N, C-alpha and C positions, 0 to 999 in steps of 0.2 A: 368590707366588715358591717358598716352599718346598717345597710341595707339586709344584709343577712339577718343580724341581729333583730331587727325589727319583723322580718318576716318569722323568724322562731318564735320570738315573744308573741305576735299576732296570732299565730295558729295554736301556740300552747294555751292561749287564753281565747281560743274558739271567737275571735274577732274578725269582722269580715272587712276588706279593704275599704269600701264605703263608709263603713262605721267609724275606722279610724281618721278616714278623710275629713269626715265631717267635723270630729271633735278637734281636728286641727285647722281645719278653715282651709282646706285644699281639696283638688280635684283626686278622684280614685286613681287617674291615670299615674298623678305624680307619686303616689303610694306604691303603684305597680313598678316604675322607674327605679324607684329607691331599692325595692327589691330584687330588681333584674341587674342590679348594678349600672344602669345606663345615668344614673345621677343620683346625688345625695341630698339629703335634706338639707335645707338651711339650717346654720347652727344654732338660730334663735328660736327654733322648733324644738332644740332637743330637751329644756326643761320641760316642755308641756309633754314629749314623747315619755320623758321618765316618769311623770306624774301619772300619765295613763297607764302605765305598767308597772307601776310601784317599784323600780329598780333606780339606780344611780345613774348618772351619765356616764361614768366611766366605763359601764357594762355595756354600752354600745360600741365600745371600741376594742372589746375582746372578742376572741373566736368564738363564733357559734357553738351550742351545746354539742352538735355532734361531732364537729372538726375537734373541739376540745377532747372530747372521749376518745376519738380515733388517735390523737396526739398521744394520751396518755397511755392508751393500750399498746400503741406502738413502742412507745417508750419502755415499757416494761418487757416487751418482746425481744425487744434489740439490745437493751442495755444490760450490760453485768452488773454494772452500780450506778445508780442513779444520783446525781449530784445533788446536794441538800437545797440549792436553790428550785431545782427543778421538782424535786419532791415536796417542799412546802409550798411552791407556787400550785402544783397539781391538786395536794390536800386542801388548800383554801378554795380552790373552783369546787371541788368535790363536797366540800361542806357545805360552802354556799349554795349549791343546789339543792341540798337537804334541807335547808331553811324553807325553801321554796316548795319543797315535795319531800317530807320525809319517808314516802314509801317508792323512790326512784332507787330500784332496785340495782340497775345498771351503776349507778354512783354509788351506791352501798357496797357492791361487788368489788367494784375499782378501788375504793379504799381498803376494804380486805386485802385486794392482791397487792396494793401499793405496800401496805406493812408487811404483808408475807414476804414481798422482793426485798425489802430493806432488811428483814430478819435474815434471809437465806444470806444476802450481802454481806451484813455483820459476823454471820457465823464464818463465812468464809475467811474472813479477815481472822477472827479469833482462833480459829484452827490453824492460821498460818503462824500466829504468834504462839500459840500453844506448842507447835510442834517446834519452833524454834527454842522454847525453855526447856523441851524435853530432850533437845539435841545437845544441849548444854549440861543439862541434869537430868538423866531419865529416872531419879527416885525424886522428883518434885511434885509432889501430890497435887499443888495447884495447877501445875500444866496440863496433870493428866486427867483431873476433874474438868478442867477447861476445854481440853482437845474431846473429852466424850460427850462434853453437852454440846459443843457446836457440831459435832458430826451425828448427833442423836444416838449415841452409844450407849451402850448399859452400863451401869455404874456398880451394879451389884446388890443395890439396896431396893427389895422387893415393892416397897411401897413408892418408891421414887422411879423405877423402872416401869411399873406397870400404865396401863391406860384407863384407871379408874374413872376419871370425870368425864373422858371421851364416851366410855360405855354407858355411864349415867346419863349423860346428856342425849344420846340417841335412842335409849330405852324411855325416857321421858317424850322424845318427839314421837316416838311411835305408838304412845298412848293415845295421843291426839290423831296420829296420821298413820294407821295400820298396815296401810297398804304402800307406804312410801318406801320405793324399792333403794334409792340412795340412802335412805336411814338404815335399812336392813343390811345393806351390803358395807356400810362404815361399821355398825355394831357388830356384824359378823368377823369381820377381818381383825377388831382389836379384840374380841372376846377368844378368838382361836389364838393370837398372839400373846394372849395371857394365859393360855391354858384353861379356860374357862368352858370346857368341852360339853359337859352336860348340859350346864345353862346354854349353850349355842345351839342345841338340838329342836328347840321348839322354834327359834327363829330361823333354822333351816329349812322345816316344814312352812313355815309363812313365807318365804322368800321362793320357794316352790310354785306356792299358788300364785303370786304375785307377778312372777315373771318365769314365762314358759320357755326356759333355756337350761344350758349346762352348769349354771352357779351352784344350784344345790347338792348336784354332783361333786362340784369342787370341793364345797365345803365339809362334805360327809367323808371324802378322802382326807382331808387336812385334819378332821377330827380323830381318825383311825389313825393317821400317820402320826398324831401327837401323842395317842395312846400306846404306841408301839406296834401296830397292827400294820404292818407295812403290806402285807398281799391285799390286805382287804382295802388300803389305801389305793394300792395300783389299779386294781379292780374297779374301784369308782374312777379314778381318772381316767382309765381307758374306756369307761363306759360313755364319758363324755363326748368323745369323737363317734362313737358308735350311734348314740342317740342323735347327736347334733353335727353332722357330719360338715354340713354347710355354714356352720359359724365358726369363724376364723380364730373368735378368744377361745373356742373352746381348745381348738390345736396349740395356742400360746399357753394357755392354761396347764394343759398336758405336759407341753415341754418343761414349765416350772414343775411340774410333778415328776418327771424324770429326773430334773437336776438335782431337785431334794434325795433322790434315791441314789444319785452319784452314777444313773445312767447318761452319762453326757452326748454320746453319740445319737442316742434317741432325743436326746433333749434338743440338739440342735437340728436334725430332722424335722421335728416336730415347728420348730421355732421358724425353720425355712418355709414350711408348707403355710403356717399362719400368715406369712406376708407374702407369699407367692397368691394367697386365695383373693388377697384385695384388690380393689379395684382405686385409680387414684380419686381423691387423696388417702395414700395409704398411711396406717397408724405404726409407727415402726418400733413397740416395745419389744417385739421379739429377737430385732437387731440388737436392741441393747442388752438384752438378755444374752444373746449369742456372745457379744463382746465380753462380759462378765465370766462366761464358762470358757471361752478361750483364753481368757488372760489366768484364771485359775488353774488351767492345764499347761502354763508357761508357754501357750501355742501365740507369742506375741504377734507375729506376722498376720495371721488370721485376725485376732483382735483389730489390729490396725486398719485391715481391709474390712470390717465391720464398721466401724467408724467412718471410713471414706464412702460405704454405702449409705449411713444415715445422713451424711452431708448431699449426697448425691439425691437422695430422697426429697431433703428438704428443697434442693432446686428444681426437682422435675413437679413434685407433686405441689409445692406450696410457692414457689417462687422466690424463695429465699437464698439469698448468695453471701450475706453478710451480716454482721451483728450478734449477739451473743448466743443464739440458738446454734450458729455455726460456730463460733469461736469454742464454745465449750468442747464439742469435738475435735477441734484442732488442738486443743491443749492435751486432750487424752492420747490423740497420736503423739504428741511431742513426748508426752511420757512414756508412752509404751517404746517408742523407738529409742529413748534412753536406756529403757528396762532391756529389750534386746541386746543393744549393744555391751551392757555391762555382762549380760549373760552369756554373751559369745565372745 
């Protein structure tokens, strides 16, 4: 570990092996051996190494940057709930990185993901407790509020349920970055969710210019649907696959449109096509939507099969056979089996 840390620090600081060797009074071959794991530096050199790189001696015994990042990212991918010790240890490492490099995007992103992971985990627990409250007293207002908050449900207060702050943020971001697709995407999704249809139209024109794909047709259909113009919405949504037949996301979005219109057989057909069009590694959002459609229709066996296919997709395309990514689908299968048994 010491050798890996020395190499990491040396390359980060753009120092050559012979420069470090000269400072320490050793040969550059000795430095090379440390970095390759063939030998370790004498313990008496550690204070000089620490001074040279501006770190503590303890940092030489920590995992190198890349391995630390992979450990943190794998932990978020695999674990449903991260232990407080592992969470705090990871945050300490990431915040330490930012002291050295405040623009380390990977460290910043992983900090955001860590807190979001904990928030999701906490909301799952909150949901469980709130459901227990409501099972005892269905009239309990506190349990009702807590369950809705934990599951991002609507509470009926327009000022609370809307996405005003999100919209404001992305409008400001687009002032500085008018061609930023992700900002346009997020802005339009949230505007349409809040029924700010007319306000969305100029941004739909903007996203049409930024990215030459089906997305603008999707949003035109969403606006028409929101205004109650069902035939117009269907026309826009079906035009997505007419104009962009080779984009799998267009077929998946068409499936979403069909589902909104209650055209469930056509929705499932579109979802299946969107999945079949892809090469590995396939993105399985169509299968997730199919599972929900099948469950809405009380077709529990088919929904169970959808989740089994999702598990197979993780195995075949991503080499993932265990951990939270698999377990969440296993939980859904168990829940659906119980529902199917109760129905029969």
